[in-house]
Jmol script that loads the backbone (N, CA, C; Angstrom):
load data "model"
ATOM      1  N   MET A   1       0.849  -1.165   0.000  1.00  0.00           N
ATOM      2  CA  MET A   1       0.000   0.000   0.000  1.00  0.00           C
ATOM      3  C   MET A   1       0.893   1.225   0.000  1.00  0.00           C
ATOM      4  N   ARG A   2       0.447   2.263  -0.620  1.00  0.00           N
ATOM      5  CA  ARG A   2       1.225   3.497  -0.743  1.00  0.00           C
ATOM      6  C   ARG A   2       0.901   4.428   0.423  1.00  0.00           C
ATOM      7  N   ILE A   3       1.967   4.932   1.059  1.00  0.00           N
ATOM      8  CA  ILE A   3       1.810   5.882   2.157  1.00  0.00           C
ATOM      9  C   ILE A   3       2.785   7.044   1.967  1.00  0.00           C
ATOM     10  N   GLU A   4       2.563   8.096   2.741  1.00  0.00           N
ATOM     11  CA  GLU A   4       3.433   9.274   2.696  1.00  0.00           C
ATOM     12  C   GLU A   4       3.544   9.838   4.107  1.00  0.00           C
ATOM     13  N   ASN A   5       4.702  10.362   4.454  1.00  0.00           N
ATOM     14  CA  ASN A   5       4.886  10.958   5.772  1.00  0.00           C
ATOM     15  C   ASN A   5       4.096  12.254   5.913  1.00  0.00           C
ATOM     16  N   VAL A   6       3.570  12.474   7.102  1.00  0.00           N
ATOM     17  CA  VAL A   6       2.918  13.734   7.430  1.00  0.00           C
ATOM     18  C   VAL A   6       4.027  14.785   7.547  1.00  0.00           C
ATOM     19  N   PRO A   7       3.837  15.988   6.964  1.00  0.00           N
ATOM     20  CA  PRO A   7       4.861  17.027   7.100  1.00  0.00           C
ATOM     21  C   PRO A   7       5.167  17.317   8.566  1.00  0.00           C
ATOM     22  N   VAL A   8       6.436  17.526   8.871  1.00  0.00           N
ATOM     23  CA  VAL A   8       6.897  17.723  10.252  1.00  0.00           C
ATOM     24  C   VAL A   8       6.125  18.837  10.947  1.00  0.00           C
ATOM     25  N   LYS A   9       5.861  19.938  10.261  1.00  0.00           N
ATOM     26  CA  LYS A   9       5.206  21.074  10.909  1.00  0.00           C
ATOM     27  C   LYS A   9       3.764  20.780  11.327  1.00  0.00           C
ATOM     28  N   THR A  10       3.148  19.731  10.799  1.00  0.00           N
ATOM     29  CA  THR A  10       1.775  19.394  11.187  1.00  0.00           C
ATOM     30  C   THR A  10       1.686  18.135  12.045  1.00  0.00           C
ATOM     31  N   GLN A  11       2.840  17.554  12.395  1.00  0.00           N
ATOM     32  CA  GLN A  11       2.827  16.347  13.219  1.00  0.00           C
ATOM     33  C   GLN A  11       2.436  16.667  14.656  1.00  0.00           C
ATOM     34  N   LYS A  12       1.794  15.689  15.273  1.00  0.00           N
ATOM     35  CA  LYS A  12       1.382  15.808  16.670  1.00  0.00           C
ATOM     36  C   LYS A  12       2.337  15.023  17.554  1.00  0.00           C
ATOM     37  N   LYS A  13       2.333  15.349  18.828  1.00  0.00           N
ATOM     38  CA  LYS A  13       3.122  14.622  19.821  1.00  0.00           C
ATOM     39  C   LYS A  13       2.254  13.500  20.394  1.00  0.00           C
ATOM     40  N   PRO A  14       2.858  12.359  20.733  1.00  0.00           N
ATOM     41  CA  PRO A  14       2.076  11.295  21.372  1.00  0.00           C
ATOM     42  C   PRO A  14       1.667  11.730  22.781  1.00  0.00           C
ATOM     43  N   SER A  15       0.580  11.199  23.262  1.00  0.00           N
ATOM     44  CA  SER A  15       0.093  11.572  24.595  1.00  0.00           C
ATOM     45  C   SER A  15       1.053  11.101  25.691  1.00  0.00           C
ATOM     46  N   ALA A  16       1.777  10.024  25.442  1.00  0.00           N
ATOM     47  CA  ALA A  16       2.780   9.521  26.393  1.00  0.00           C
ATOM     48  C   ALA A  16       3.776   8.663  25.624  1.00  0.00           C
ATOM     49  N   GLY A  17       5.018   8.673  26.057  1.00  0.00           N
ATOM     50  CA  GLY A  17       6.026   7.837  25.410  1.00  0.00           C
ATOM     51  C   GLY A  17       6.352   8.308  24.003  1.00  0.00           C
ATOM     52  N   THR A  18       6.694   7.345  23.139  1.00  0.00           N
ATOM     53  CA  THR A  18       7.033   7.650  21.751  1.00  0.00           C
ATOM     54  C   THR A  18       5.979   7.067  20.828  1.00  0.00           C
ATOM     55  N   TRP A  19       5.996   7.505  19.577  1.00  0.00           N
ATOM     56  CA  TRP A  19       5.048   6.949  18.617  1.00  0.00           C
ATOM     57  C   TRP A  19       5.345   5.474  18.352  1.00  0.00           C
ATOM     58  N   LEU A  20       6.610   5.068  18.444  1.00  0.00           N
ATOM     59  CA  LEU A  20       6.924   3.653  18.251  1.00  0.00           C
ATOM     60  C   LEU A  20       6.323   2.818  19.380  1.00  0.00           C
ATOM     61  N   GLU A  21       6.424   3.306  20.610  1.00  0.00           N
ATOM     62  CA  GLU A  21       5.789   2.618  21.747  1.00  0.00           C
ATOM     63  C   GLU A  21       4.275   2.587  21.575  1.00  0.00           C
ATOM     64  N   PHE A  22       3.704   3.680  21.099  1.00  0.00           N
ATOM     65  CA  PHE A  22       2.265   3.767  20.824  1.00  0.00           C
ATOM     66  C   PHE A  22       1.868   2.682  19.820  1.00  0.00           C
ATOM     67  N   TRP A  23       2.653   2.570  18.718  1.00  0.00           N
ATOM     68  CA  TRP A  23       2.346   1.573  17.697  1.00  0.00           C
ATOM     69  C   TRP A  23       2.433   0.166  18.286  1.00  0.00           C
ATOM     70  N   GLU A  24       3.491  -0.126  19.042  1.00  0.00           N
ATOM     71  CA  GLU A  24       3.658  -1.461  19.616  1.00  0.00           C
ATOM     72  C   GLU A  24       2.515  -1.804  20.566  1.00  0.00           C
ATOM     73  N   THR A  25       2.072  -0.840  21.347  1.00  0.00           N
ATOM     74  CA  THR A  25       0.972  -1.070  22.285  1.00  0.00           C
ATOM     75  C   THR A  25      -0.323  -1.384  21.552  1.00  0.00           C
ATOM     76  N   HIS A  26      -0.661  -0.566  20.567  1.00  0.00           N
ATOM     77  CA  HIS A  26      -1.948  -0.727  19.883  1.00  0.00           C
ATOM     78  C   HIS A  26      -1.942  -1.822  18.819  1.00  0.00           C
ATOM     79  N   ALA A  27      -0.788  -2.078  18.202  1.00  0.00           N
ATOM     80  CA  ALA A  27      -0.696  -3.153  17.213  1.00  0.00           C
ATOM     81  C   ALA A  27      -0.512  -4.508  17.895  1.00  0.00           C
ATOM     82  N   LYS A  28      -0.109  -4.458  19.187  1.00  0.00           N
ATOM     83  CA  LYS A  28       0.178  -5.676  19.944  1.00  0.00           C
ATOM     84  C   LYS A  28       1.270  -6.495  19.256  1.00  0.00           C
ATOM     85  N   LYS A  29       2.286  -5.751  18.771  1.00  0.00           N
ATOM     86  CA  LYS A  29       3.432  -6.352  18.094  1.00  0.00           C
ATOM     87  C   LYS A  29       4.686  -5.613  18.534  1.00  0.00           C
ATOM     88  N   THR A  30       5.834  -6.203  18.272  1.00  0.00           N
ATOM     89  CA  THR A  30       7.108  -5.544  18.512  1.00  0.00           C
ATOM     90  C   THR A  30       7.687  -5.143  17.167  1.00  0.00           C
ATOM     91  N   ALA A  31       8.045  -3.876  17.035  1.00  0.00           N
ATOM     92  CA  ALA A  31       8.631  -3.401  15.785  1.00  0.00           C
ATOM     93  C   ALA A  31      10.038  -3.968  15.644  1.00  0.00           C
ATOM     94  N   SER A  32      10.357  -4.434  14.458  1.00  0.00           N
ATOM     95  CA  SER A  32      11.707  -4.939  14.226  1.00  0.00           C
ATOM     96  C   SER A  32      12.328  -4.205  13.039  1.00  0.00           C
ATOM     97  N   LYS A  33      11.874  -4.534  11.830  1.00  0.00           N
ATOM     98  CA  LYS A  33      12.471  -3.855  10.686  1.00  0.00           C
ATOM     99  C   LYS A  33      11.506  -2.830  10.090  1.00  0.00           C
ATOM    100  N   CYS A  34      12.068  -1.945   9.290  1.00  0.00           N
ATOM    101  CA  CYS A  34      11.303  -0.892   8.625  1.00  0.00           C
ATOM    102  C   CYS A  34      10.162  -1.517   7.818  1.00  0.00           C
ATOM    103  N   SER A  35       9.025  -0.834   7.783  1.00  0.00           N
ATOM    104  CA  SER A  35       7.840  -1.340   7.090  1.00  0.00           C
ATOM    105  C   SER A  35       7.885  -1.167   5.578  1.00  0.00           C
ATOM    106  N   VAL A  36       8.848  -0.398   5.066  1.00  0.00           N
ATOM    107  CA  VAL A  36       8.931  -0.139   3.625  1.00  0.00           C
ATOM    108  C   VAL A  36       9.394  -1.392   2.897  1.00  0.00           C
ATOM    109  N   ILE A  37       8.699  -1.730   1.839  1.00  0.00           N
ATOM    110  CA  ILE A  37       9.030  -2.918   1.049  1.00  0.00           C
ATOM    111  C   ILE A  37      10.473  -2.827   0.567  1.00  0.00           C
ATOM    112  N   GLY A  38      11.244  -3.878   0.839  1.00  0.00           N
ATOM    113  CA  GLY A  38      12.627  -3.961   0.395  1.00  0.00           C
ATOM    114  C   GLY A  38      13.645  -3.354   1.342  1.00  0.00           C
ATOM    115  N   CYS A  39      13.197  -2.660   2.369  1.00  0.00           N
ATOM    116  CA  CYS A  39      14.127  -2.061   3.329  1.00  0.00           C
ATOM    117  C   CYS A  39      14.395  -3.065   4.449  1.00  0.00           C
ATOM    118  N   GLU A  40      15.648  -3.304   4.729  1.00  0.00           N
ATOM    119  CA  GLU A  40      16.039  -4.248   5.773  1.00  0.00           C
ATOM    120  C   GLU A  40      16.538  -3.548   7.037  1.00  0.00           C
ATOM    121  N   SER A  41      16.475  -2.208   7.056  1.00  0.00           N
ATOM    122  CA  SER A  41      16.954  -1.451   8.222  1.00  0.00           C
ATOM    123  C   SER A  41      16.019  -1.634   9.405  1.00  0.00           C
ATOM    124  N   ARG A  42      16.570  -1.398  10.582  1.00  0.00           N
ATOM    125  CA  ARG A  42      15.791  -1.522  11.819  1.00  0.00           C
ATOM    126  C   ARG A  42      14.791  -0.377  11.941  1.00  0.00           C
ATOM    127  N   ALA A  43      13.585  -0.687  12.375  1.00  0.00           N
ATOM    128  CA  ALA A  43      12.576   0.337  12.647  1.00  0.00           C
ATOM    129  C   ALA A  43      12.933   1.010  13.958  1.00  0.00           C
ATOM    130  N   GLU A  44      13.224   2.298  13.905  1.00  0.00           N
ATOM    131  CA  GLU A  44      13.624   3.023  15.105  1.00  0.00           C
ATOM    132  C   GLU A  44      12.609   4.080  15.513  1.00  0.00           C
ATOM    133  N   VAL A  45      11.671   4.384  14.631  1.00  0.00           N
ATOM    134  CA  VAL A  45      10.678   5.417  14.939  1.00  0.00           C
ATOM    135  C   VAL A  45       9.286   4.965  14.527  1.00  0.00           C
ATOM    136  N   GLY A  46       8.307   5.497  15.215  1.00  0.00           N
ATOM    137  CA  GLY A  46       6.923   5.350  14.796  1.00  0.00           C
ATOM    138  C   GLY A  46       6.595   6.605  13.993  1.00  0.00           C
ATOM    139  N   ALA A  47       6.409   6.441  12.705  1.00  0.00           N
ATOM    140  CA  ALA A  47       6.210   7.591  11.829  1.00  0.00           C
ATOM    141  C   ALA A  47       4.721   7.876  11.625  1.00  0.00           C
ATOM    142  N   GLN A  48       4.402   9.154  11.531  1.00  0.00           N
ATOM    143  CA  GLN A  48       3.038   9.586  11.235  1.00  0.00           C
ATOM    144  C   GLN A  48       2.892   9.641   9.713  1.00  0.00           C
ATOM    145  N   VAL A  49       1.964   8.853   9.195  1.00  0.00           N
ATOM    146  CA  VAL A  49       1.790   8.736   7.746  1.00  0.00           C
ATOM    147  C   VAL A  49       0.315   8.843   7.381  1.00  0.00           C
ATOM    148  N   PHE A  50       0.077   9.026   6.072  1.00  0.00           N
ATOM    149  CA  PHE A  50      -1.290   8.994   5.547  1.00  0.00           C
ATOM    150  C   PHE A  50      -1.265   8.327   4.185  1.00  0.00           C
ATOM    151  N   LYS A  51      -2.443   7.923   3.725  1.00  0.00           N
ATOM    152  CA  LYS A  51      -2.568   7.324   2.400  1.00  0.00           C
ATOM    153  C   LYS A  51      -2.812   8.469   1.413  1.00  0.00           C
ATOM    154  N   PRO A  52      -1.895   8.707   0.449  1.00  0.00           N
ATOM    155  CA  PRO A  52      -2.062   9.819  -0.480  1.00  0.00           C
ATOM    156  C   PRO A  52      -3.394   9.794  -1.225  1.00  0.00           C
ATOM    157  N   SER A  53      -3.914   8.611  -1.497  1.00  0.00           N
ATOM    158  CA  SER A  53      -5.179   8.504  -2.219  1.00  0.00           C
ATOM    159  C   SER A  53      -6.351   9.041  -1.402  1.00  0.00           C
ATOM    160  N   MET A  54      -6.186   9.119  -0.073  1.00  0.00           N
ATOM    161  CA  MET A  54      -7.260   9.588   0.792  1.00  0.00           C
ATOM    162  C   MET A  54      -6.962  10.959   1.399  1.00  0.00           C
ATOM    163  N   GLY A  55      -5.748  11.455   1.201  1.00  0.00           N
ATOM    164  CA  GLY A  55      -5.369  12.732   1.800  1.00  0.00           C
ATOM    165  C   GLY A  55      -5.080  12.565   3.282  1.00  0.00           C
ATOM    166  N   PRO A  56      -4.613  13.634   3.914  1.00  0.00           N
ATOM    167  CA  PRO A  56      -4.185  13.534   5.317  1.00  0.00           C
ATOM    168  C   PRO A  56      -5.322  13.638   6.340  1.00  0.00           C
ATOM    169  N   THR A  57      -6.503  13.138   5.995  1.00  0.00           N
ATOM    170  CA  THR A  57      -7.616  13.191   6.947  1.00  0.00           C
ATOM    171  C   THR A  57      -7.467  12.145   8.041  1.00  0.00           C
ATOM    172  N   SER A  58      -6.899  11.007   7.729  1.00  0.00           N
ATOM    173  CA  SER A  58      -6.644   9.957   8.719  1.00  0.00           C
ATOM    174  C   SER A  58      -5.140   9.759   8.822  1.00  0.00           C
ATOM    175  N   ILE A  59      -4.603   9.982  10.019  1.00  0.00           N
ATOM    176  CA  ILE A  59      -3.172   9.844  10.261  1.00  0.00           C
ATOM    177  C   ILE A  59      -2.927   8.517  10.974  1.00  0.00           C
ATOM    178  N   TYR A  60      -1.965   7.767  10.465  1.00  0.00           N
ATOM    179  CA  TYR A  60      -1.623   6.466  11.012  1.00  0.00           C
ATOM    180  C   TYR A  60      -0.183   6.481  11.502  1.00  0.00           C
ATOM    181  N   ILE A  61       0.147   5.522  12.370  1.00  0.00           N
ATOM    182  CA  ILE A  61       1.504   5.318  12.843  1.00  0.00           C
ATOM    183  C   ILE A  61       1.993   3.975  12.295  1.00  0.00           C
ATOM    184  N   VAL A  62       3.200   3.972  11.738  1.00  0.00           N
ATOM    185  CA  VAL A  62       3.855   2.742  11.275  1.00  0.00           C
ATOM    186  C   VAL A  62       5.318   2.797  11.682  1.00  0.00           C
ATOM    187  N   PRO A  63       5.941   1.643  11.929  1.00  0.00           N
ATOM    188  CA  PRO A  63       7.368   1.625  12.262  1.00  0.00           C
ATOM    189  C   PRO A  63       8.222   1.811  11.006  1.00  0.00           C
ATOM    190  N   LEU A  64       9.148   2.775  11.060  1.00  0.00           N
ATOM    191  CA  LEU A  64      10.040   3.041   9.938  1.00  0.00           C
ATOM    192  C   LEU A  64      11.473   3.234  10.429  1.00  0.00           C
ATOM    193  N   CYS A  65      12.412   3.085   9.517  1.00  0.00           N
ATOM    194  CA  CYS A  65      13.798   3.422   9.802  1.00  0.00           C
ATOM    195  C   CYS A  65      13.927   4.945   9.702  1.00  0.00           C
ATOM    196  N   PRO A  66      14.981   5.519  10.270  1.00  0.00           N
ATOM    197  CA  PRO A  66      15.143   6.973  10.213  1.00  0.00           C
ATOM    198  C   PRO A  66      15.191   7.535   8.783  1.00  0.00           C
ATOM    199  N   THR A  67      15.774   6.780   7.854  1.00  0.00           N
ATOM    200  CA  THR A  67      15.865   7.251   6.463  1.00  0.00           C
ATOM    201  C   THR A  67      14.494   7.425   5.845  1.00  0.00           C
ATOM    202  N   HIS A  68      13.625   6.424   5.977  1.00  0.00           N
ATOM    203  CA  HIS A  68      12.284   6.526   5.396  1.00  0.00           C
ATOM    204  C   HIS A  68      11.394   7.483   6.183  1.00  0.00           C
ATOM    205  N   ALA A  69      11.620   7.591   7.475  1.00  0.00           N
ATOM    206  CA  ALA A  69      10.825   8.520   8.286  1.00  0.00           C
ATOM    207  C   ALA A  69      11.126   9.966   7.918  1.00  0.00           C
ATOM    208  N   ALA A  70      12.286  10.221   7.331  1.00  0.00           N
ATOM    209  CA  ALA A  70      12.682  11.590   6.981  1.00  0.00           C
ATOM    210  C   ALA A  70      12.220  12.020   5.588  1.00  0.00           C
ATOM    211  N   LEU A  71      11.689  11.097   4.797  1.00  0.00           N
ATOM    212  CA  LEU A  71      11.248  11.461   3.451  1.00  0.00           C
ATOM    213  C   LEU A  71      10.051  12.403   3.514  1.00  0.00           C
ATOM    214  N   VAL A  72      10.104  13.472   2.727  1.00  0.00           N
ATOM    215  CA  VAL A  72       9.030  14.455   2.707  1.00  0.00           C
ATOM    216  C   VAL A  72       8.446  14.539   1.303  1.00  0.00           C
ATOM    217  N   LYS A  73       7.122  14.509   1.223  1.00  0.00           N
ATOM    218  CA  LYS A  73       6.407  14.608  -0.062  1.00  0.00           C
ATOM    219  C   LYS A  73       6.892  13.568  -1.064  1.00  0.00           C
ATOM    220  N   GLU A  74       7.201  12.395  -0.556  1.00  0.00           N
ATOM    221  CA  GLU A  74       7.693  11.312  -1.399  1.00  0.00           C
ATOM    222  C   GLU A  74       7.006  10.016  -0.978  1.00  0.00           C
ATOM    223  N   PRO A  75       5.939   9.630  -1.671  1.00  0.00           N
ATOM    224  CA  PRO A  75       5.229   8.404  -1.298  1.00  0.00           C
ATOM    225  C   PRO A  75       6.123   7.173  -1.437  1.00  0.00           C
ATOM    226  N   PHE A  76       5.848   6.166  -0.618  1.00  0.00           N
ATOM    227  CA  PHE A  76       6.569   4.907  -0.693  1.00  0.00           C
ATOM    228  C   PHE A  76       5.602   3.790  -0.352  1.00  0.00           C
ATOM    229  N   ASP A  77       6.018   2.568  -0.629  1.00  0.00           N
ATOM    230  CA  ASP A  77       5.132   1.418  -0.459  1.00  0.00           C
ATOM    231  C   ASP A  77       5.517   0.574   0.744  1.00  0.00           C
ATOM    232  N   VAL A  78       4.494   0.168   1.485  1.00  0.00           N
ATOM    233  CA  VAL A  78       4.649  -0.788   2.579  1.00  0.00           C
ATOM    234  C   VAL A  78       3.781  -1.994   2.256  1.00  0.00           C
ATOM    235  N   ALA A  79       4.112  -3.121   2.827  1.00  0.00           N
ATOM    236  CA  ALA A  79       3.345  -4.349   2.584  1.00  0.00           C
ATOM    237  C   ALA A  79       1.913  -4.192   3.086  1.00  0.00           C
ATOM    238  N   GLU A  80       1.003  -4.839   2.425  1.00  0.00           N
ATOM    239  CA  GLU A  80      -0.409  -4.811   2.840  1.00  0.00           C
ATOM    240  C   GLU A  80      -0.584  -5.379   4.245  1.00  0.00           C
ATOM    241  N   SER A  81       0.363  -6.222   4.672  1.00  0.00           N
ATOM    242  CA  SER A  81       0.268  -6.852   5.980  1.00  0.00           C
ATOM    243  C   SER A  81       0.701  -5.935   7.122  1.00  0.00           C
ATOM    244  N   VAL A  82       1.257  -4.760   6.813  1.00  0.00           N
ATOM    245  CA  VAL A  82       1.693  -3.828   7.861  1.00  0.00           C
ATOM    246  C   VAL A  82       0.476  -3.284   8.607  1.00  0.00           C
ATOM    247  N   THR A  83       0.559  -3.316   9.916  1.00  0.00           N
ATOM    248  CA  THR A  83      -0.540  -2.810  10.737  1.00  0.00           C
ATOM    249  C   THR A  83      -0.460  -1.292  10.826  1.00  0.00           C
ATOM    250  N   LEU A  84      -1.497  -0.633  10.328  1.00  0.00           N
ATOM    251  CA  LEU A  84      -1.607   0.811  10.460  1.00  0.00           C
ATOM    252  C   LEU A  84      -2.420   1.100  11.718  1.00  0.00           C
ATOM    253  N   VAL A  85      -1.870   1.915  12.612  1.00  0.00           N
ATOM    254  CA  VAL A  85      -2.559   2.249  13.851  1.00  0.00           C
ATOM    255  C   VAL A  85      -2.980   3.713  13.773  1.00  0.00           C
ATOM    256  N   LEU A  86      -4.260   3.971  13.922  1.00  0.00           N
ATOM    257  CA  LEU A  86      -4.732   5.359  13.906  1.00  0.00           C
ATOM    258  C   LEU A  86      -4.067   6.142  15.027  1.00  0.00           C
ATOM    259  N   ALA A  87      -3.567   7.320  14.689  1.00  0.00           N
ATOM    260  CA  ALA A  87      -2.834   8.136  15.661  1.00  0.00           C
ATOM    261  C   ALA A  87      -3.732   8.704  16.737  1.00  0.00           C
ATOM    262  N   ASN A  88      -5.037   8.746  16.514  1.00  0.00           N
ATOM    263  CA  ASN A  88      -5.934   9.351  17.501  1.00  0.00           C
ATOM    264  C   ASN A  88      -6.592   8.328  18.423  1.00  0.00           C
ATOM    265  N   LYS A  89      -5.996   7.154  18.581  1.00  0.00           N
ATOM    266  CA  LYS A  89      -6.539   6.127  19.490  1.00  0.00           C
ATOM    267  C   LYS A  89      -6.419   6.575  20.920  1.00  0.00           C
TER     268      LYS A  89
END
end "model"
wireframe off; spacefill off
backbone 0.3
color backbone group
């Protein structure tokens, strides 16, 4: 599925902890590697993303490596099996 990072200036802070901890809690999984297809780097951040086809109305958290988390206005693909966690849970 195609996703894109939320611009830094519009990102929200998690209510407690980090976004990666938020994702692990709500997905009931432990983040290991980056969610981007073909990337083998370790997931170090919970990134705020949206589906470009739907616009930034629904913001999700996914585990990404720092390189992919830093991409701006550049959509990328994650596996359909990646758990998207709504940021407003």
